[in-house]
C-alpha distance (Angstrom), angle and dihedral (degrees) to the residues before:
residue distance angle dihedral
M1 . . .
S2 3.79 . .
E3 3.77 123.7 .
P4 3.80 115.0 -103.8
V5 3.80 122.0 -122.2
I6 3.80 112.3 -103.6
A7 3.81 102.0 -119.0
T8 3.82 92.6 -175.2
K9 3.81 135.6 -20.5
S10 3.78 92.7 -125.7
P11 3.80 137.1 64.1
I12 3.79 118.7 -90.1
P13 3.82 112.8 -132.0
V14 3.81 115.6 -144.4
D15 3.79 130.4 175.0
V16 3.82 103.7 -133.2
E17 3.81 128.5 -164.8
A18 3.79 123.1 -128.1
G19 3.80 112.3 -101.6
K20 3.80 94.9 11.9
D21 3.81 121.7 125.8
Y22 3.80 120.9 -132.3
W23 3.82 125.9 -171.9
Y24 3.80 110.2 -140.4
C25 3.83 117.2 -147.9
T26 3.81 112.3 -124.0
C27 3.82 98.9 177.2
G28 3.81 96.8 59.5
K29 3.82 93.2 -135.1
S30 3.82 98.7 102.1
A31 3.80 116.7 116.4
N32 3.82 86.4 -150.7
Q33 3.83 98.3 63.5
P34 2.93 130.8 -144.5
F35 3.78 88.1 20.0
C36 3.79 132.0 68.4
D37 3.80 121.5 -100.5
G38 3.83 96.3 173.9
Q39 3.81 97.9 -93.7
H40 3.83 89.4 129.0
K41 3.81 92.1 72.0
G42 3.78 110.1 124.7
T43 3.81 92.4 23.5
D44 3.80 133.0 91.7
F45 3.83 91.3 -108.6
T46 3.78 125.4 103.7
P47 3.80 128.5 -175.4
I48 3.82 120.5 -107.1
K49 3.80 119.5 -128.7
Y50 3.80 114.0 -128.4
T51 3.80 118.6 -171.4
A52 3.79 114.4 -163.9
E53 3.79 110.9 -128.8
E54 3.81 91.5 -166.9
S55 3.78 138.7 7.2
K56 3.79 107.1 -93.9
K57 3.81 144.8 112.8
V58 3.79 112.8 -73.3
F59 3.80 123.1 -167.0
F60 3.80 105.2 -141.7
C61 3.79 120.2 -161.0
G62 3.81 111.2 -99.3
C63 3.80 99.4 -177.7
K64 3.83 95.1 56.9
H65 3.82 90.0 -139.0
N66 3.81 98.3 103.0
D67 3.80 127.4 123.4
G68 3.81 92.8 -78.8
G69 3.79 97.6 -78.9
V70 3.78 128.5 102.5
T71 3.79 101.1 -114.1
C72 3.79 126.9 80.2
D73 3.80 114.6 -92.0
G74 3.82 96.3 175.5
G75 3.81 93.8 -97.9
H76 3.80 89.5 135.3
N77 3.82 88.4 71.5
A78 3.81 89.5 71.5
L79 3.81 95.9 50.3
């Protein structure tokens, strides 16, 4: 698999709404970070669906080098 583009080396805070679906960008090319805008087309990346269980602030991974989830796990510290 290809390496994703590092969109930012910090988490991206987003206020999410309970029950709403969000499509997390995995390629790092989206202009709408941390969410997908279709820039992955033609690559081996696909967005990840995230459904908010409650309304709260979520810190999405901005570096795209996390453990495979959508939230920041501090992986940017090793880049």
